[in-house]
C-alpha positions as CSV (number, residue, x, y, z in Angstrom):
1,M,5.1,-6.2,7.5
2,T,7.8,-3.6,7.7
3,L,8.7,-1.7,10.8
4,L,7.0,1.4,9.4
5,E,3.8,-0.5,8.7
6,A,3.9,-2.1,12.2
7,A,4.4,1.3,13.8
8,A,1.4,2.7,11.8
9,E,-0.7,-0.2,12.9
10,F,0.3,0.2,16.5
11,L,-0.6,3.9,16.4
12,A,-3.9,3.1,14.6
13,K,-4.8,0.9,17.5
14,D,-4.1,3.7,19.9
15,E,-6.3,5.9,17.8
16,E,-9.1,3.4,18.1
17,R,-8.7,3.6,21.9
18,G,-8.7,7.4,21.9
19,L,-5.1,7.7,23.0
20,L,-3.5,9.6,20.2
21,G,-3.9,13.1,21.6
22,L,-2.5,12.3,25.0
23,H,1.2,12.3,24.3
24,R,3.6,14.2,22.1
25,L,6.6,12.6,20.4
26,R,9.7,14.5,19.2
27,V,10.3,13.5,15.5
28,D,13.0,15.3,13.6
29,G,13.0,18.1,16.2
30,E,9.3,18.6,16.0
31,L,6.8,17.8,18.7
32,L,3.9,15.7,17.2
33,T,0.9,14.0,18.7
34,R,0.7,10.2,18.2
35,G,-2.1,10.9,15.7
36,E,0.1,13.2,13.7
37,V,2.9,10.5,13.7
38,A,0.4,7.9,12.6
39,G,-0.8,10.1,9.8
40,R,2.7,10.8,8.6
41,L,3.5,7.1,8.7
42,R,0.4,6.2,6.7
43,Q,1.4,8.9,4.2
44,Q,4.9,7.6,3.9
45,I,3.6,4.0,3.3
46,T,1.2,5.3,0.7
47,E,3.9,7.2,-1.1
48,K,6.3,4.2,-1.1
49,N,3.6,1.9,-2.4
50,A,2.7,4.5,-5.1
51,A,6.4,4.7,-6.1
52,R,6.6,0.9,-6.3
53,Y,3.5,0.7,-8.4
54,A,4.6,3.5,-10.8
55,W,7.9,1.6,-11.3
56,L,6.2,-1.7,-11.9
57,R,3.6,-0.1,-14.2
58,E,6.4,1.3,-16.5
59,R,8.4,-2.0,-16.8
60,D,9.2,-3.0,-20.4
61,L,7.1,-5.9,-21.6
62,D,10.3,-7.6,-22.6
63,T,11.4,-7.9,-19.0
64,V,10.0,-11.4,-18.9
65,H,12.6,-12.4,-21.4
66,Q,15.4,-10.3,-20.0
67,G,14.9,-11.2,-16.4
68,G,13.7,-9.0,-13.5
69,V,10.5,-7.9,-11.8
70,F,7.4,-7.6,-13.9
71,A,3.6,-8.0,-13.6
72,G,1.8,-10.8,-15.3
73,M,-1.6,-12.4,-15.6
74,T,-2.5,-16.0,-15.6
75,P,-3.8,-18.3,-17.0
76,K,-3.2,-16.1,-20.1
77,N,0.5,-15.9,-19.2
78,V,0.8,-12.3,-20.4
79,V,3.1,-9.5,-19.1
80,L,1.2,-6.4,-18.3
81,N,2.2,-2.7,-18.0
82,G,0.6,0.7,-18.3
83,I,-3.1,1.0,-18.7
84,D,-3.5,-2.7,-19.3
85,L,-2.0,-3.4,-15.8
86,D,-4.2,-0.7,-14.3
87,Q,-7.3,-2.3,-15.8
88,A,-6.3,-5.8,-14.7
89,I,-5.7,-4.7,-11.1
90,D,-9.0,-2.7,-11.0
91,A,-10.9,-5.7,-12.3
92,A,-9.2,-8.1,-9.8
93,M,-9.9,-5.7,-6.9
94,T,-13.5,-5.3,-7.9
95,T,-13.9,-9.0,-8.1
96,A,-12.2,-9.5,-4.7
97,V,-14.3,-6.9,-3.0
98,S,-17.6,-8.3,-4.4
99,T,-16.8,-11.8,-3.4
100,T,-15.5,-11.1,0.1
101,P,-18.1,-11.4,2.9
102,N,-17.1,-8.1,4.6
103,G,-16.7,-6.2,1.3
104,G,-12.9,-6.5,1.3
105,Q,-12.4,-4.7,4.6
106,N,-9.8,-6.2,7.0
107,R,-11.2,-4.5,10.1
């Protein structure tokens, strides 16, 4: 867990306890409630994860031979990118949610 993720989780717990509107924090010269900070942290995490996925999704299929980071699927041992990667992830996520007792929810 990154520091950013830990801070977002900490603030989310405050949100659950109804504490987010009680204090204001100065962030980059702007006064924000803890809820606003939590929202911005979640947005930054989402944007960073989206950028990572976009980069991974566009990797050349030959990366497996050239070395580097790529996405693959076993037991077929194939390298995936583009729409094939999207579909494989969607299928795996659907399977994970349908086989998890709480529907894939961590909370």
